SEVEX-378412 format. One record per residue: residue number from 1; residue in three letters; x, y, z of N, C-alpha, C in turn. Coordinates in nm, 4 decimals, padded with zeros to 6 digits. Each point is the difference from the previous one (the first is absolute). Layout:
N
+-----+-----+----------+----------+----------+----------+----------+----------+----------+----------+----------+
:   n : res :   n.east :  n.north :     n.up :  ca.east : ca.north :    ca.up :   c.east :  c.north :     c.up :
+-----+-----+----------+----------+----------+----------+----------+----------+----------+----------+----------+
: NUM : ALA :        X :        Y :        Z :        X :        Y :        Z :        X :        Y :        Z :
...
+-----+-----+----------+----------+----------+----------+----------+----------+----------+----------+----------+
This chain:
70
+-----+-----+----------+----------+----------+----------+----------+----------+----------+----------+----------+
:   n : res :   n.east :  n.north :     n.up :  ca.east : ca.north :    ca.up :   c.east :  c.north :     c.up :
+-----+-----+----------+----------+----------+----------+----------+----------+----------+----------+----------+
:   1 : MET :  00.2611 : -00.6675 :  03.0400 :  00.1082 :  00.0950 : -00.0113 : -00.0230 :  00.0857 : -00.1238 :
:   2 : SER :  00.0149 :  00.1304 :  00.0140 : -00.0232 :  00.0895 : -00.1128 :  00.1324 :  00.0370 : -00.0672 :
:   3 : THR : -00.0103 :  00.0516 : -00.1220 :  00.1146 :  00.0459 : -00.0760 : -00.0201 :  00.1470 : -00.0310 :
:   4 : SER :  00.1002 :  00.0823 :  00.0214 : -00.0081 :  00.1424 : -00.0303 :  00.0957 :  00.0330 : -00.1132 :
:   5 : ILE : -00.0474 :  00.0823 : -00.0927 :  00.0802 :  00.0408 : -00.1146 :  00.0045 :  00.1522 : -00.0015 :
:   6 : SER :  00.1181 :  00.0596 :  00.0114 :  00.0132 :  00.1452 :  00.0003 : -00.0353 :  00.0557 : -00.1368 :
:   7 : VAL : -00.0794 :  00.1056 : -00.0012 : -00.0410 :  00.0640 : -00.1234 :  00.0796 :  00.1282 : -00.0215 :
:   8 : ARG :  00.0132 :  00.0790 :  00.1049 :  00.0672 :  00.1287 : -00.0118 :  00.0484 :  00.0367 :  00.1395 :
:   9 : LYS :  00.1155 :  00.0645 :  00.0097 :  00.0557 :  00.0310 :  00.1311 :  00.0416 :  00.1462 :  00.0073 :
:  10 : PHE : -00.0491 :  00.0691 :  00.1008 :  00.0393 :  00.1371 :  00.0309 :  00.0544 : -00.0047 :  00.1418 :
:  11 : GLU : -00.0349 :  00.1003 :  00.0807 :  00.0332 : -00.0091 :  00.1404 : -00.0908 : -00.1025 :  00.0678 :
:  12 : VAL : -00.1075 : -00.0348 : -00.0696 : -00.0908 : -00.1076 :  00.0401 : -00.0139 : -00.0927 : -00.1190 :
:  13 : GLU : -00.0664 : -00.1108 :  00.0166 : -00.0028 : -00.0997 : -00.1063 : -00.1428 : -00.0401 : -00.0361 :
:  14 : ASP : -00.0283 : -00.0063 : -00.1297 : -00.1238 : -00.0598 : -00.0500 :  00.0282 : -00.1479 : -00.0164 :
:  15 : PHE : -00.0953 : -00.0836 :  00.0326 :  00.0224 : -00.1419 : -00.0229 : -00.1306 : -00.0753 : -00.0166 :
:  16 : VAL :  00.0134 : -00.1173 : -00.0580 : -00.1126 : -00.0897 : -00.0234 :  00.0215 : -00.1225 :  00.0875 :
:  17 : SER : -00.1036 : -00.0385 :  00.0712 :  00.0065 : -00.1200 :  00.0826 : -00.0962 : -00.1030 : -00.0590 :
:  18 : ILE :  00.0483 : -00.1207 : -00.0176 : -00.0818 : -00.1086 : -00.0537 : -00.0076 : -00.1082 :  00.1067 :
:  19 : ASP : -00.1226 : -00.0378 :  00.0360 : -00.0197 : -00.0978 :  00.1058 : -00.1118 : -00.0945 : -00.0406 :
:  20 : HIS : -00.0197 : -00.1055 :  00.0755 : -00.1094 : -00.0918 : -00.0295 : -00.0537 : -00.0604 :  00.1290 :
:  21 : GLY : -00.1260 : -00.0387 : -00.0069 : -00.0629 : -00.0739 :  00.1073 : -00.0341 : -00.1376 : -00.0528 :
:  22 : VAL : -00.1150 : -00.0524 :  00.0424 : -00.0384 : -00.1333 : -00.0463 : -00.0887 :  00.0051 : -00.1242 :
:  23 : LYS : -00.0600 :  00.1169 : -00.0310 : -00.0911 :  00.0085 : -00.1146 :  00.0343 :  00.1089 : -00.1013 :
:  24 : ALA :  00.0903 :  00.0914 :  00.0343 :  00.0241 :  00.1135 : -00.0892 :  00.1439 :  00.0492 :  00.0115 :
:  25 : VAL :  00.0413 :  00.0763 : -00.1024 :  00.1286 :  00.0679 : -00.0038 : -00.0287 :  00.1486 :  00.0156 :
:  26 : THR :  00.0758 :  00.0658 :  00.0862 : -00.0215 :  00.1416 :  00.0264 :  00.1198 :  00.0804 : -00.0474 :
:  27 : LEU : -00.0289 :  00.1081 : -00.0727 :  00.1012 :  00.0934 : -00.0472 : -00.0271 :  00.1325 :  00.0705 :
:  28 : THR :  00.0968 :  00.0495 :  00.0751 : -00.0148 :  00.1278 :  00.0697 :  00.1078 :  00.0941 : -00.0499 :
:  29 : ILE : -00.0409 :  00.1200 : -00.0417 :  00.0925 :  00.1019 : -00.0480 :  00.0093 :  00.1082 :  00.1065 :
:  30 : PHE :  00.1223 :  00.0231 :  00.0490 :  00.0239 :  00.1011 :  00.1026 :  00.0668 :  00.1202 : -00.0652 :
:  31 : LYS : -00.0508 :  00.1179 :  00.0291 :  00.0517 :  00.1237 : -00.0586 :  00.0850 :  00.0720 :  00.1038 :
:  32 : GLY :  00.1297 :  00.0026 : -00.0226 :  00.0932 :  00.0547 :  00.0967 : -00.0118 :  00.1487 :  00.0262 :
:  33 : LYS : -00.0543 :  00.0759 : -00.0947 : -00.0118 :  00.1446 :  00.0195 : -00.1234 :  00.0387 :  00.0808 :
:  34 : VAL : -00.0829 : -00.0973 :  00.0332 : -00.1203 :  00.0255 :  00.0788 :  00.0277 : -00.0470 :  00.1419 :
:  35 : GLN : -00.0389 :  00.0810 :  00.0981 :  00.0265 : -00.0348 :  00.1396 : -00.0625 : -00.1343 :  00.0354 :
:  36 : VAL :  00.0762 : -00.0821 :  00.0688 : -00.0440 : -00.1339 :  00.0391 : -00.1328 :  00.0067 :  00.0742 :
:  37 : GLY : -00.0934 : -00.0816 : -00.0454 : -00.1296 : -00.0104 :  00.0656 : -00.1068 :  00.0961 : -00.0494 :
:  38 : THR :  00.0379 :  00.1010 : -00.0791 : -00.1002 :  00.0936 : -00.0499 : -00.0717 : -00.0602 : -00.1200 :
:  39 : PRO : -00.1212 :  00.0474 : -00.0307 : -00.0711 : -00.0526 : -00.1166 :  00.0847 :  00.0140 : -00.1262 :
:  40 : GLY :  00.0046 : -00.1052 : -00.0787 :  00.0772 :  00.0014 : -00.1230 :  00.1430 : -00.0476 :  00.0160 :
:  41 : TRP :  00.0429 : -00.0266 :  00.1242 :  00.1365 : -00.0467 :  00.0229 :  00.0215 : -00.1373 : -00.0628 :
:  42 : ALA : -00.1042 : -00.0824 :  00.0073 :  00.0102 : -00.1346 : -00.0569 : -00.1311 : -00.0345 : -00.0690 :
:  43 : SER :  00.0101 : -00.0721 : -00.1100 : -00.1198 : -00.0519 : -00.0646 :  00.0201 : -00.1497 : -00.0205 :
:  44 : GLU : -00.1082 : -00.0733 :  00.0165 :  00.0093 : -00.1455 : -00.0010 : -00.0950 : -00.0581 : -00.1036 :
:  45 : MET :  00.0474 : -00.1032 : -00.0687 : -00.0820 : -00.0741 : -00.0948 :  00.0098 : -00.1475 :  00.0352 :
:  46 : GLU : -00.1116 : -00.0682 : -00.0067 : -00.0015 : -00.1426 :  00.0284 : -00.0364 : -00.0751 : -00.1270 :
:  47 : PHE :  00.0761 : -00.1051 : -00.0309 : -00.0200 : -00.0778 : -00.1212 : -00.0251 : -00.1465 :  00.0337 :
:  48 : SER : -00.0862 : -00.0621 : -00.0773 : -00.0125 : -00.1448 :  00.0086 :  00.1293 : -00.0593 : -00.0572 :
:  49 : PRO :  00.0286 : -00.1271 :  00.0241 :  00.1206 : -00.0580 : -00.0588 :  00.0042 :  00.0142 : -00.1525 :
:  50 : ASP : -00.1131 : -00.0190 : -00.0672 : -00.0018 :  00.0135 : -00.1464 :  00.0283 :  00.1430 : -00.0435 :
:  51 : GLN : -00.0581 :  00.0973 :  00.0697 :  00.0249 :  00.1400 : -00.0331 :  00.1463 :  00.0361 :  00.0236 :
:  52 : ALA :  00.0561 : -00.0456 :  00.1115 :  00.1403 :  00.0294 :  00.0310 :  00.0920 : -00.0578 : -00.1071 :
:  53 : GLU : -00.0298 : -00.1199 : -00.0430 :  00.0808 : -00.0626 : -00.1043 : -00.0100 :  00.0779 : -00.1307 :
:  54 : ALA : -00.1207 :  00.0458 : -00.0349 : -00.0190 :  00.0774 : -00.1230 :  00.0759 :  00.1322 :  00.0069 :
:  55 : VAL : -00.0041 :  00.0670 :  00.1140 :  00.0734 :  00.1261 :  00.0170 :  00.1500 : -00.0258 : -00.0130 :
:  56 : GLY :  00.0486 : -00.1045 :  00.0644 :  00.1419 : -00.0335 : -00.0073 :  00.0455 : -00.0277 : -00.1424 :
:  57 : LYS : -00.0774 : -00.0772 : -00.0731 :  00.0347 : -00.0315 : -00.1393 :  00.0014 :  00.1262 : -00.0856 :
:  58 : GLU : -00.0965 :  00.0875 :  00.0226 : -00.0062 :  00.1235 : -00.0782 :  00.1181 :  00.0912 :  00.0326 :
:  59 : LEU :  00.0383 :  00.0097 :  00.1260 :  00.1166 :  00.0803 :  00.0373 :  00.1264 : -00.0537 : -00.0663 :
:  60 : ILE :  00.0173 : -00.1302 : -00.0003 :  00.1173 : -00.0606 : -00.0643 : -00.0014 :  00.0285 : -00.1497 :
:  61 : SER : -00.1151 : -00.0150 : -00.0622 : -00.0129 :  00.0259 : -00.1435 :  00.0361 :  00.1447 : -00.0335 :
:  62 : ARG : -00.0514 :  00.0929 :  00.0771 :  00.0281 :  00.1417 : -00.0264 :  00.1462 :  00.0331 :  00.0247 :
:  63 : ALA :  00.0593 : -00.0585 :  00.1035 :  00.1414 :  00.0236 :  00.0285 :  00.0860 : -00.0490 : -00.1168 :
:  64 : GLN : -00.0338 : -00.1137 : -00.0553 :  00.0748 : -00.0545 : -00.1143 : -00.0120 :  00.0912 : -00.1210 :
:  65 : LYS : -00.1181 :  00.0548 : -00.0234 : -00.0197 :  00.0907 : -00.1128 :  00.0812 :  00.1273 :  00.0167 :
:  66 : VAL :  00.0059 :  00.0529 :  00.1221 :  00.0774 :  00.1214 :  00.0255 :  00.1484 : -00.0285 : -00.0202 :
:  67 : ARG :  00.0484 : -00.1139 :  00.0475 :  00.1422 : -00.0340 : -00.0176 :  00.0372 : -00.0103 : -00.1473 :
:  68 : LYS : -00.0887 : -00.0538 : -00.0813 :  00.0285 : -00.0147 : -00.1431 :  00.0142 :  00.1359 : -00.0684 :
:  69 : LYS : -00.0706 :  00.1019 :  00.0506 :  00.0042 :  00.1333 : -00.0605 :  00.1241 :  00.0782 :  00.0428 :
:  70 : SER :  00.0649 : -00.0426 :  00.1071 :  00.1175 :  00.0739 :  00.0508 :  00.1231 : -00.0288 : -00.0805 :
+-----+-----+----------+----------+----------+----------+----------+----------+----------+----------+----------+
């Protein structure tokens, strides 16, 4: 089961989909202003479990730093 997180919303929506299989975690970014199915509409990155964990930790760390500055 994947999780989608809205990034920005217009008359269409940009979103990030996070999914996993048996060996990797996949992050897909969908661009709502680009017609569905055309080149550039979605870009996908695949991470090993260790890479996914490192990305997650870094995102949390950066989010905490931004909150402290607000």
